[in-house]
Kinemage of the C-alpha trace (Angstrom):
@kinemage 1
@onewidth
@group {chain A} dominant
@subgroup {mainchain}
@vectorlist {calphas} color= white
{ca met a 1} P -42.119 4.451 80.748
{ca ile a 2} L -43.343 3.375 77.335
{ca lys a 3} L -46.167 1.328 78.854
{ca thr a 4} L -47.149 4.280 81.075
{ca leu a 5} L -47.363 6.595 78.079
{ca arg a 6} L -49.352 4.016 76.155
{ca his a 7} L -51.834 3.643 78.994
{ca ser a 8} L -52.178 7.430 79.191
{ca leu a 9} L -53.015 7.536 75.513
{ca leu a 10} L -55.596 4.777 75.886
{ca ala a 11} L -57.133 6.638 78.818
{ca leu a 12} L -57.350 9.809 76.742
{ca val a 13} L -59.095 7.919 73.964
{ca ala a 14} L -61.495 6.358 76.460
{ca ser a 15} L -62.257 9.777 77.914
{ca ser a 16} L -63.036 11.310 74.540
{ca ala a 17} L -65.462 8.468 73.768
{ca leu a 18} L -67.142 8.443 77.189
{ca phe a 19} L -70.524 9.869 76.327
{ca ser a 20} L -70.938 8.250 72.917
{ca ala a 21} L -69.835 4.839 74.222
{ca asn a 22} L -72.366 4.837 77.021
{ca leu a 23} L -75.135 5.343 74.480
{ca tyr a 24} L -74.323 1.936 72.960
{ca ala a 25} L -73.201 0.027 76.047
{ca glu a 26} L -74.153 -3.635 76.200
{ca pro a 27} L -74.039 -6.170 79.039
{ca gly a 28} L -70.404 -6.730 79.926
{ca asp a 29} L -69.201 -3.281 78.871
{ca tyr a 30} L -67.384 -1.335 81.574
{ca gly a 31} L -68.109 2.290 82.403
{ca phe a 32} L -65.541 5.039 82.008
{ca trp a 33} L -64.054 4.863 85.502
{ca glu a 34} L -63.879 1.074 85.506
{ca thr a 35} L -62.186 1.120 82.113
{ca leu a 36} L -59.736 3.718 83.373
{ca gly a 37} L -59.072 1.577 86.427
{ca asn a 38} L -58.384 -1.447 84.232
{ca leu a 39} L -55.789 0.570 82.304
{ca val a 40} L -53.993 1.317 85.545
{ca ser a 41} L -54.498 -2.087 87.169
{ca pro a 42} L -55.925 -4.880 84.959
{ca ala a 43} L -59.052 -6.632 86.236
{ca gln a 44} L -58.282 -9.875 88.012
{ca pro a 45} L -59.789 -13.256 87.093
{ca asp a 46} L -63.008 -14.014 88.968
{ca asn a 47} L -64.007 -17.404 87.574
{ca lys a 48} L -61.042 -19.699 88.116
{ca val a 49} L -61.167 -23.435 87.508
{ca ser a 50} L -62.985 -25.114 90.377
{ca ala a 51} L -62.174 -28.419 92.046
{ca asp a 52} L -65.153 -30.040 90.298
{ca gln a 53} L -64.040 -28.760 86.905
{ca ala a 54} L -60.532 -30.104 87.546
{ca ser a 55} L -61.833 -33.672 87.845
{ca gly a 56} L -63.780 -36.124 85.736
{ca met a 57} L -63.511 -36.869 82.019
{ca tyr a 58} L -61.401 -34.245 80.205
{ca pro a 59} L -60.864 -32.010 83.241
{ca leu a 60} L -59.777 -28.396 83.182
{ca thr a 61} L -56.366 -27.409 84.537
{ca pro a 62} L -56.119 -25.448 87.806
{ca asp a 63} L -54.099 -22.268 87.840
{ca asp a 64} L -50.353 -22.785 88.271
{ca pro a 65} L -48.763 -19.497 89.378
{ca ala a 66} L -45.291 -20.998 88.896
{ca phe a 67} L -45.791 -21.496 85.150
{ca asp a 68} L -44.784 -18.581 82.905
{ca asp a 69} L -47.317 -18.421 80.070
{ca asp a 70} L -45.651 -15.294 78.583
{ca phe a 71} L -48.856 -13.241 78.896
{ca asp a 72} L -48.855 -9.624 80.111
{ca pro a 73} L -52.341 -8.744 81.443
{ca ala a 74} L -51.612 -5.012 81.046
{ca asp a 75} L -50.729 -5.243 77.348
{ca tyr a 76} L -54.034 -4.253 75.754
{ca asp a 77} L -55.103 -4.310 72.104
{ca asn a 78} L -52.232 -6.521 70.990
{ca trp a 79} L -52.172 -10.167 70.038
{ca gln a 80} L -50.126 -12.026 72.629
{ca lys a 81} L -48.893 -15.606 72.490
{ca val a 82} L -49.928 -17.777 75.425
{ca asp a 83} L -47.842 -20.854 76.173
{ca val a 84} L -49.526 -23.954 77.565
{ca pro a 85} L -47.909 -26.272 80.144
{ca ile a 86} L -47.167 -29.794 78.976
{ca ser a 87} L -48.843 -31.039 82.152
{ca ser a 88} L -52.208 -29.932 80.705
{ca gly a 89} L -51.957 -32.683 78.096
{ca ala a 90} L -52.020 -30.178 75.232
{ca met a 91} L -49.807 -30.620 72.172
{ca cys a 92} L -49.849 -30.320 68.397
{ca gly a 93} L -50.128 -33.307 66.097
{ca asn a 94} L -46.350 -33.591 65.722
{ca gly a 95} L -45.866 -33.529 69.494
{ca ser a 96} L -44.677 -29.913 69.692
{ca pro a 97} L -46.006 -27.598 72.442
{ca tyr a 98} L -49.417 -26.080 71.926
{ca lys a 99} L -49.966 -22.321 72.144
{ca phe a 100} L -52.758 -19.892 71.395
{ca phe a 101} L -53.219 -16.137 71.080
{ca val a 102} L -55.153 -13.502 73.013
{ca ser a 103} L -55.990 -9.859 72.405
{ca arg a 104} L -57.302 -8.215 75.560
{ca val a 105} L -59.268 -4.958 75.829
{ca pro a 106} L -59.858 -2.808 78.929
{ca asp a 107} L -63.463 -1.759 78.347
{ca thr a 108} L -65.484 -4.995 78.331
{ca ser a 109} L -65.537 -8.503 79.742
{ca asn a 110} L -67.258 -9.808 76.601
{ca thr a 111} L -65.156 -12.417 74.831
{ca ala a 112} L -65.032 -14.098 71.429
{ca ile a 113} L -63.395 -17.526 71.178
{ca tyr a 114} L -62.487 -18.278 67.565
{ca phe a 115} L -61.514 -21.750 66.366
{ca glu a 116} L -59.162 -21.634 63.398
{ca gly a 117} L -60.194 -23.536 60.274
{ca gly a 118} L -58.031 -25.531 57.927
{ca gly a 119} L -58.498 -29.073 56.809
{ca ala a 120} L -58.431 -32.471 58.451
{ca cys a 121} L -56.331 -35.597 58.181
{ca trp a 122} L -56.541 -39.341 58.688
{ca asp a 123} L -53.619 -40.773 56.684
{ca tyr a 124} L -49.923 -40.222 56.032
{ca ala a 125} L -50.271 -37.808 53.116
{ca ser a 126} L -52.843 -35.538 54.724
{ca cys a 127} L -51.270 -35.464 58.201
{ca thr a 128} L -47.820 -34.611 56.845
{ca gly a 129} L -49.275 -31.704 54.888
{ca gln a 130} L -48.574 -33.203 51.470
{ca thr a 131} L -52.160 -32.672 50.373
{ca gly a 132} L -52.079 -28.911 51.016
{ca ile a 133} L -55.400 -27.351 51.962
{ca arg a 134} L -57.059 -30.775 51.841
{ca gly a 135} L -54.830 -31.953 54.700
{ca ala a 136} L -53.854 -30.888 58.189
{ca arg a 137} L -53.124 -27.247 58.948
{ca asn a 138} L -49.842 -26.480 60.708
{ca pro a 139} L -48.404 -30.020 60.535
{ca asn a 140} L -45.113 -28.664 61.930
{ca gly a 141} L -46.689 -26.964 64.939
{ca ile a 142} L -47.484 -23.350 65.833
{ca pro a 143} L -44.793 -20.641 65.403
{ca asp a 144} L -44.421 -18.108 68.203
{ca asn a 145} L -45.278 -15.266 65.827
{ca tyr a 146} L -48.207 -17.061 64.226
{ca val a 147} L -50.757 -14.349 64.988
{ca gln a 148} L -49.462 -10.817 64.652
{ca asn a 149} L -51.416 -7.608 64.917
{ca ile a 150} L -53.813 -8.117 62.057
{ca asn a 151} L -53.631 -5.797 59.078
{ca leu a 152} L -55.710 -6.743 56.071
{ca leu a 153} L -53.691 -4.358 53.901
{ca asp a 154} L -50.271 -5.777 54.832
{ca phe a 155} L -49.625 -7.360 51.443
{ca glu a 156} L -45.911 -7.910 52.136
{ca asn a 157} L -46.608 -10.415 54.895
{ca ser a 158} L -48.742 -13.145 53.387
{ca ala a 159} L -48.703 -15.196 56.598
{ca asn a 160} L -50.187 -12.256 58.475
{ca leu a 161} L -52.666 -11.755 55.662
{ca ala a 162} L -53.842 -15.355 56.008
{ca thr a 163} L -54.760 -14.617 59.612
{ca ala a 164} L -56.204 -11.226 58.709
{ca ala a 165} L -58.498 -12.870 56.195
{ca val a 166} L -60.021 -15.033 58.874
{ca ser a 167} L -63.124 -13.060 59.799
{ca pro a 168} L -64.581 -9.674 60.734
{ca leu a 169} L -65.908 -11.548 63.775
{ca ile a 170} L -62.442 -11.193 65.316
{ca tyr a 171} L -60.707 -8.640 63.107
{ca thr a 172} L -60.635 -5.413 65.123
{ca his a 173} L -61.056 -2.329 62.928
{ca his a 174} L -61.832 -4.181 59.714
{ca pro a 175} L -61.545 -1.501 57.015
{ca tyr a 176} L -65.059 -1.930 55.632
{ca asn a 177} L -66.914 -4.751 57.467
{ca gln a 178} L -66.607 -4.108 61.187
{ca phe a 179} L -68.595 -6.326 63.547
{ca lys a 180} L -68.986 -5.663 67.249
{ca thr a 181} L -67.311 -8.857 68.454
{ca gly a 182} L -64.079 -7.617 66.863
{ca glu a 183} L -63.959 -5.083 69.711
{ca trp a 184} L -64.257 -7.725 72.441
{ca asn a 185} L -61.559 -9.741 74.164
{ca leu a 186} L -60.404 -12.165 71.481
{ca val a 187} L -59.061 -15.683 71.870
{ca tyr a 188} L -57.649 -17.252 68.707
{ca val a 189} L -57.450 -21.048 68.974
{ca pro a 190} L -54.918 -22.371 66.408
{ca tyr a 191} L -55.443 -25.681 64.639
{ca cys a 192} L -52.603 -28.190 64.460
{ca thr a 193} L -54.101 -31.639 65.094
{ca gly a 194} L -56.171 -32.350 61.951
{ca asp a 195} L -59.145 -33.603 63.983
{ca ile a 196} L -61.662 -30.717 64.085
{ca tyr a 197} L -60.723 -30.146 67.758
{ca val a 198} L -62.433 -33.309 68.923
{ca gly a 199} L -59.676 -35.934 68.698
{ca asp a 200} L -58.067 -37.843 71.534
{ca lys a 201} L -56.043 -40.600 69.926
{ca thr a 202} L -52.445 -41.139 68.842
{ca gln a 203} L -52.148 -42.769 65.443
{ca ile a 204} L -49.234 -44.256 63.519
{ca tyr a 205} L -49.515 -43.567 59.808
{ca glu a 206} L -47.257 -45.493 57.438
{ca asp a 207} L -45.693 -43.872 54.396
{ca pro a 208} L -47.306 -45.798 51.488
{ca thr a 209} L -44.089 -45.438 49.481
{ca gly a 210} L -42.017 -47.013 52.265
{ca glu a 211} L -39.383 -44.285 51.825
{ca asn a 212} L -39.976 -42.398 55.089
{ca pro a 213} L -40.387 -43.413 58.739
{ca asp a 214} L -43.852 -43.955 60.126
{ca leu a 215} L -45.615 -40.775 61.224
{ca val a 216} L -46.631 -40.693 64.883
{ca trp a 217} L -49.501 -38.228 64.959
{ca his a 218} L -51.349 -36.936 68.013
{ca his a 219} L -55.009 -36.218 67.300
{ca asn a 220} L -55.161 -34.163 70.464
{ca gly a 221} L -57.649 -31.424 69.651
{ca leu a 222} L -60.034 -31.902 72.560
{ca arg a 223} L -57.322 -31.633 75.203
{ca asn a 224} L -55.953 -28.527 73.480
{ca val a 225} L -59.351 -26.858 73.754
{ca gln a 226} L -59.497 -27.758 77.433
{ca ser a 227} L -56.153 -26.029 77.971
{ca val a 228} L -57.462 -22.855 76.321
{ca ile a 229} L -60.646 -22.750 78.393
{ca ser a 230} L -58.648 -23.419 81.555
{ca trp a 231} L -56.427 -20.447 80.812
{ca ile a 232} L -59.340 -18.111 80.057
{ca lys a 233} L -61.001 -18.962 83.359
{ca asn a 234} L -57.761 -18.627 85.311
{ca asn a 235} L -56.622 -15.349 83.754
{ca leu a 236} L -59.535 -13.235 82.510
{ca gln a 237} L -62.738 -11.973 84.013
{ca lys a 238} L -65.859 -14.002 83.440
{ca pro a 239} L -67.556 -12.722 80.260
{ca glu a 240} L -71.073 -11.381 80.401
{ca gln a 241} L -71.456 -12.227 76.702
{ca met a 242} L -69.448 -14.924 74.931
{ca leu a 243} L -69.293 -15.813 71.249
{ca thr a 244} L -67.921 -19.182 70.207
{ca ala a 245} L -67.271 -19.334 66.480
{ca gly a 246} L -65.133 -20.725 63.708
{ca cys a 247} L -65.004 -21.489 60.023
{ca ser a 248} L -64.771 -24.928 58.415
{ca ala a 249} L -62.898 -27.318 60.729
{ca gly a 250} L -62.993 -24.567 63.340
{ca ser a 251} L -66.732 -24.286 62.924
{ca ile a 252} L -67.525 -27.921 63.607
{ca gly a 253} L -64.882 -27.806 66.342
{ca ala a 254} L -66.783 -24.973 67.997
{ca leu a 255} L -70.011 -26.963 67.651
{ca leu a 256} L -68.619 -30.185 69.121
{ca asn a 257} L -66.913 -28.393 72.024
{ca tyr a 258} L -69.772 -26.043 72.846
{ca ser a 259} L -71.530 -28.245 75.395
{ca lys a 260} L -68.558 -28.459 77.750
{ca leu a 261} L -67.028 -25.085 76.940
{ca arg a 262} L -70.279 -23.219 77.530
{ca ala a 263} L -71.016 -25.057 80.766
{ca asp a 264} L -67.495 -24.466 82.101
{ca met a 265} L -67.622 -20.745 81.283
{ca asp a 266} L -71.173 -20.330 82.675
{ca val a 267} L -71.825 -16.944 81.042
{ca asn a 268} L -75.114 -15.059 81.013
{ca his a 269} L -75.326 -14.661 77.234
{ca gly a 270} L -73.914 -17.407 75.035
{ca tyr a 271} L -73.756 -17.356 71.219
{ca leu a 272} L -72.536 -19.932 68.716
{ca ile a 273} L -71.812 -19.256 65.038
{ca asp a 274} L -71.113 -22.445 63.106
{ca asp a 275} L -69.783 -21.247 59.740
{ca ser a 276} L -69.481 -24.008 57.151
{ca gly a 277} L -68.910 -26.933 59.460
{ca pro a 278} L -72.254 -28.763 59.532
{ca leu a 279} L -72.867 -32.044 61.299
{ca tyr a 280} L -75.349 -33.796 59.039
{ca his a 281} L -77.747 -36.485 60.194
{ca ala a 282} L -76.245 -39.909 59.442
{ca pro a 283} L -77.146 -42.739 61.854
{ca leu a 284} L -74.070 -44.866 62.452
{ca asp a 285} L -76.112 -48.082 62.354
{ca ser a 286} L -77.474 -47.250 58.899
{ca asp a 287} L -76.319 -48.983 55.717
{ca asp a 288} L -77.682 -46.298 53.420
{ca pro a 289} L -75.053 -43.747 52.285
{ca val a 290} L -77.412 -42.690 49.507
{ca ala a 291} L -79.911 -41.276 51.999
{ca tyr a 292} L -77.116 -40.195 54.369
{ca pro a 293} L -74.165 -39.076 52.214
{ca ser a 294} L -72.030 -38.103 55.245
{ca leu a 295} L -72.243 -41.553 56.836
{ca pro a 296} L -68.880 -42.871 55.532
{ca leu a 297} L -67.130 -39.698 56.697
{ca his a 298} L -68.550 -39.963 60.210
{ca arg a 299} L -67.395 -43.555 60.527
{ca glu a 300} L -63.907 -42.752 59.228
{ca val a 301} L -63.201 -39.824 61.526
{ca leu a 302} L -64.562 -41.516 64.637
{ca asn a 303} L -62.256 -44.439 63.982
{ca ser a 304} L -59.229 -42.261 63.190
{ca trp a 305} L -59.577 -39.615 65.882
{ca thr a 306} L -61.216 -41.377 68.833
{ca ser a 307} L -61.346 -44.742 70.554
{ca phe a 308} L -65.157 -44.664 70.492
{ca thr a 309} L -67.040 -47.567 68.954
{ca pro a 310} L -70.841 -47.876 68.937
{ca gly a 311} L -72.061 -49.786 71.953
{ca asn a 312} L -68.774 -49.443 73.839
{ca asp a 313} L -68.298 -48.967 77.568
{ca pro a 314} L -69.982 -45.611 78.358
{ca glu a 315} L -67.408 -44.997 81.091
{ca ala a 316} L -64.457 -45.281 78.690
{ca val a 317} L -62.634 -41.987 78.224
{ca asn a 318} L -63.282 -40.703 74.716
{ca pro a 319} L -64.843 -37.543 73.260
{ca ile a 320} L -68.160 -39.126 72.290
{ca asn a 321} L -68.727 -40.646 75.723
{ca met a 322} L -67.897 -37.272 77.249
{ca leu a 323} L -70.503 -35.565 75.068
{ca ser a 324} L -73.069 -38.192 76.008
{ca ser a 325} L -72.372 -37.831 79.727
{ca ile a 326} L -72.749 -34.029 79.826
{ca thr a 327} L -75.382 -33.444 77.127
{ca pro a 328} L -78.806 -34.975 77.827
{ca gly a 329} L -80.500 -35.931 74.579
{ca phe a 330} L -77.286 -36.544 72.647
{ca asp a 331} L -77.462 -39.944 70.946
{ca asp a 332} L -74.025 -41.364 70.120
{ca asn a 333} L -75.564 -43.304 67.217
{ca gln a 334} L -76.804 -40.068 65.671
{ca leu a 335} L -74.147 -37.379 66.054
{ca ala a 336} L -76.422 -34.704 64.623
{ca ser a 337} L -78.697 -35.164 67.624
{ca leu a 338} L -76.281 -32.654 69.153
{ca tyr a 339} L -78.284 -29.768 67.662
{ca ala a 340} L -81.420 -30.541 69.651
{ca ala a 341} L -79.385 -31.534 72.699
{ca leu a 342} L -77.554 -28.195 72.781
{ca ser a 343} L -80.832 -26.354 72.296
{ca asp a 344} L -82.366 -28.155 75.269
{ca lys a 345} L -79.290 -27.761 77.466
{ca phe a 346} L -78.880 -24.035 76.760
{ca pro a 347} L -82.390 -22.794 75.890
{ca gly a 348} L -81.432 -19.155 76.447
{ca asp a 349} L -78.440 -19.222 74.098
{ca arg a 350} L -78.612 -18.094 70.496
{ca leu a 351} L -77.197 -20.696 68.141
{ca gly a 352} L -76.616 -20.166 64.445
{ca ile a 353} L -75.303 -22.092 61.455
{ca thr a 354} L -74.448 -20.734 58.021
{ca his a 355} L -72.813 -21.951 54.825
{ca phe a 356} L -73.009 -21.547 51.084
{ca leu a 357} L -75.154 -24.109 49.307
{ca ala a 358} L -72.539 -24.277 46.522
{ca asp a 359} L -69.644 -25.002 48.896
{ca gly a 360} L -66.896 -26.856 47.038
{ca asn a 361} L -64.499 -27.367 49.946
{ca phe a 362} L -66.170 -29.007 52.943
{ca ser a 363} L -68.303 -30.934 50.492
{ca ser a 364} L -65.105 -32.387 49.017
{ca tyr a 365} L -63.957 -33.565 52.442
{ca ser a 366} L -67.373 -35.009 53.104
{ca tyr a 367} L -67.933 -37.020 49.941
{ca glu a 368} L -65.102 -37.155 47.410
{ca arg a 369} L -63.024 -39.884 49.062
{ca phe a 370} L -66.070 -41.900 50.092
{ca his a 371} L -68.337 -41.962 47.020
{ca glu a 372} L -66.783 -43.745 44.068
{ca asp a 373} L -68.928 -42.014 41.445
{ca ile a 374} L -67.393 -38.711 42.575
{ca his a 375} L -63.867 -39.923 43.274
{ca ser a 376} L -63.475 -41.586 39.869
{ca asp a 377} L -65.095 -38.833 37.807
{ca pro a 378} L -62.323 -37.353 35.583
{ca asp a 379} L -64.280 -34.176 34.794
{ca pro a 380} L -63.699 -31.470 37.476
{ca glu a 381} L -66.922 -29.628 36.670
{ca ser a 382} L -68.978 -32.804 36.796
{ca arg a 383} L -67.287 -33.799 40.041
{ca leu a 384} L -68.033 -30.401 41.596
{ca asp a 385} L -71.651 -30.612 40.491
{ca lys a 386} L -72.017 -34.018 42.183
{ca leu a 387} L -70.449 -32.656 45.371
{ca arg a 388} L -72.887 -29.768 45.447
{ca gln a 389} L -75.850 -32.055 44.848
{ca lys a 390} L -74.982 -34.182 47.860
{ca trp a 391} L -74.201 -31.093 49.953
{ca gln a 392} L -77.586 -29.592 49.190
{ca gln a 393} L -79.293 -32.921 49.803
{ca asp a 394} L -77.642 -33.129 53.194
{ca thr a 395} L -78.539 -29.523 54.004
{ca his a 396} L -82.192 -29.738 53.053
{ca gln a 397} L -82.936 -33.329 54.140
{ca asn a 398} L -80.425 -34.067 56.907
{ca leu a 399} L -79.927 -30.711 58.621
{ca ile a 400} L -82.726 -28.168 58.244
{ca pro a 401} L -85.418 -30.538 59.628
{ca leu a 402} L -83.288 -31.009 62.765
{ca leu a 403} L -82.860 -27.272 63.254
{ca glu a 404} L -86.555 -26.621 62.685
{ca gln a 405} L -87.393 -28.837 65.660
{ca thr a 406} L -85.499 -26.540 68.049
{ca ser a 407} L -86.440 -23.191 69.542
{ca asn a 408} L -83.093 -21.404 69.375
{ca trp a 409} L -81.171 -22.531 66.293
{ca gly a 410} L -81.095 -20.063 63.421
{ca tyr a 411} L -79.768 -20.845 59.963
{ca tyr a 412} L -78.686 -18.846 56.930
{ca phe a 413} L -77.757 -20.566 53.674
{ca pro a 414} L -76.964 -18.310 50.685
{ca met a 415} L -76.026 -19.937 47.396
{ca tyr a 416} L -72.541 -18.911 46.224
{ca arg a 417} L -69.571 -16.555 46.569
{ca asn a 418} L -66.683 -16.498 44.118
{ca phe a 419} L -63.987 -16.765 46.789
{ca asn a 420} L -62.354 -19.682 48.629
{ca glu a 421} L -64.377 -22.296 46.744
{ca ser a 422} L -67.548 -20.661 48.055
{ca his a 423} L -66.488 -21.904 51.472
{ca cys a 424} L -67.135 -20.004 54.738
{ca thr a 425} L -69.535 -17.056 54.668
{ca thr a 426} L -67.738 -14.976 57.339
{ca ile a 427} L -64.092 -14.984 56.243
{ca leu a 428} L -62.295 -11.978 54.712
{ca asp a 429} L -65.471 -9.884 54.702
{ca leu a 430} L -69.251 -10.159 54.892
{ca glu a 431} L -69.897 -9.372 51.235
{ca tyr a 432} L -71.797 -11.452 48.666
{ca gly a 433} L -73.676 -13.336 51.356
{ca glu a 434} L -77.084 -11.942 50.503
{ca ile a 435} L -80.282 -13.905 50.032
{ca ala a 436} L -81.875 -11.410 47.692
{ca glu a 437} L -85.209 -13.206 47.400
{ca his a 438} L -85.767 -12.549 51.117
{ca gly a 439} L -84.127 -9.115 51.189
{ca leu a 440} L -81.434 -10.344 53.584
{ca val a 441} L -77.688 -9.860 53.876
{ca leu a 442} L -75.275 -11.858 56.007
{ca arg a 443} L -74.951 -9.113 58.616
{ca asp a 444} L -78.686 -9.419 59.311
{ca phe a 445} L -78.106 -13.010 60.366
{ca leu a 446} L -75.053 -12.247 62.503
{ca asp a 447} L -76.908 -9.421 64.250
{ca asn a 448} L -79.780 -11.794 64.879
{ca ile a 449} L -77.565 -14.407 66.534
{ca val a 450} L -75.232 -12.165 68.572
{ca asn a 451} L -78.083 -10.307 70.228
{ca his a 452} L -78.454 -10.161 73.995
{ca gln a 453} L -81.986 -8.758 73.600
{ca gly a 454} L -83.253 -12.044 72.195
{ca gly a 455} L -86.058 -12.290 69.659
{ca gly a 456} L -87.041 -14.815 67.018
{ca met a 457} L -84.359 -16.834 65.268
{ca met a 458} L -83.648 -16.017 61.638
{ca arg a 459} L -84.064 -18.979 59.298
{ca ala a 460} L -83.515 -18.553 55.584
{ca tyr a 461} L -82.044 -20.308 52.575
{ca glu a 462} L -81.651 -19.317 48.949
{ca thr a 463} L -83.390 -21.077 46.074
{ca asp a 464} L -82.188 -18.840 43.228
{ca glu a 465} L -79.411 -20.812 41.513
{ca val a 466} L -78.576 -18.166 38.916
{ca ser a 467} L -78.097 -14.656 40.299
{ca asp a 468} L -75.288 -15.475 42.746
{ca phe a 469} L -73.142 -16.738 39.867
{ca glu a 470} L -73.439 -13.340 38.192
{ca asn a 471} L -71.681 -10.215 39.494
{ca asn a 472} L -70.264 -12.096 42.465
{ca his a 473} L -66.619 -11.168 42.321
{ca asn a 474} L -64.237 -8.281 42.903
{ca trp a 475} L -60.579 -7.425 42.424
{ca phe a 476} L -59.833 -7.671 46.136
{ca tyr a 477} L -60.780 -11.358 46.207
{ca asp a 478} L -58.363 -11.973 43.351
{ca leu a 479} L -55.608 -10.130 45.188
{ca val a 480} L -56.079 -11.940 48.504
{ca gly a 481} L -56.581 -15.296 46.818
{ca gly a 482} L -53.347 -14.885 44.899
{ca leu a 483} L -51.372 -13.968 47.986
{ca leu a 484} L -52.795 -16.853 49.995
């Protein structure tokens, strides 16, 4: 009875918005009668995992009607937990079951897949969570109530607020920064493996103090992503438009998974927003970390999270070999060749990357533990300045030239925001992301990327190193930062 009344209310709302909605309909949006029909009887999946997709390296999982995933297809506009069968190979770093969260809507097939951000790990301290935000997120697995109905003003529930602060890209009815993808079907991909969603290796990390047992940690991110995509195909309608996005670890996770994810989903309009998770050019056979500051990081994470080694058997099952086999033009010696390879593989997609040039978070992951002049510097301000110098060097010398060689990568690099260590341009809100010297704001870039009508790619970066550090703060950032 309650569900019937709720559906009647939704139908009434849909009816009242009929004429205005049709004025702004996009590909994938359903008409009034189809939306009404979905409220009565939810649309059935029409793009299930095929036999070909269920074979090969890192296969998808066919539908198993006998498995109860705890999802109700008629429960619209609510975040629902989706359980994943152990047989899919999915699990969190501590070996606990993997799960993700879905909010379904009745009026469009368009879907946003959002990869959660939050650190990385490759030793005992970081994988146990002892290093806080500089370590693995969710080292104890994913709670069933991890993603609740998001309310940015729910100050009593800080855990909910942490999710609410994620991004207007997936926050339906953001109070002051709404973005259209927040009204789509939403898939929230939690992060619990510390490997930017690309790992496939079980590691044993020893406690350096010798006081605790060894930590058996499953860097299992890639198989977790495969379980999510399998479920989407087996349970939802094929999207007409699909956004793949994330922030930080989730951002580079979205980038590294895009080749397979996008091909498996086979949508008509594909978009990628890589927010603050760049893959800088750093040839693995180079011995020059001065020219390629991210080189030591690339070597470390490949060794920790995968079984790949340069020159290995190309048929061996590992994430890098998989990328090579499905992405023509990807060079496993130069991971950043992925930008051009994705552009060539999906020439009609709109691909975008954004970050602050004064980022103090991802830059710390990238350089602090690998460059002794930074690691040993006792002065925090001096250390931060060195991090930013290398970050900007990498951006201008080892990223922008790669993007410029493609036809469908856009980029947007403002200087600074006084929130979250100036890390991630699209979390909490879309404020203070302007590039004033070009008359641009962050929304201009997002509208340019998530645009089924096409057009030229926006490419802009800020050179003013003064104005962003003035009048770049508000009370709300203080409030949210304190609660988080």
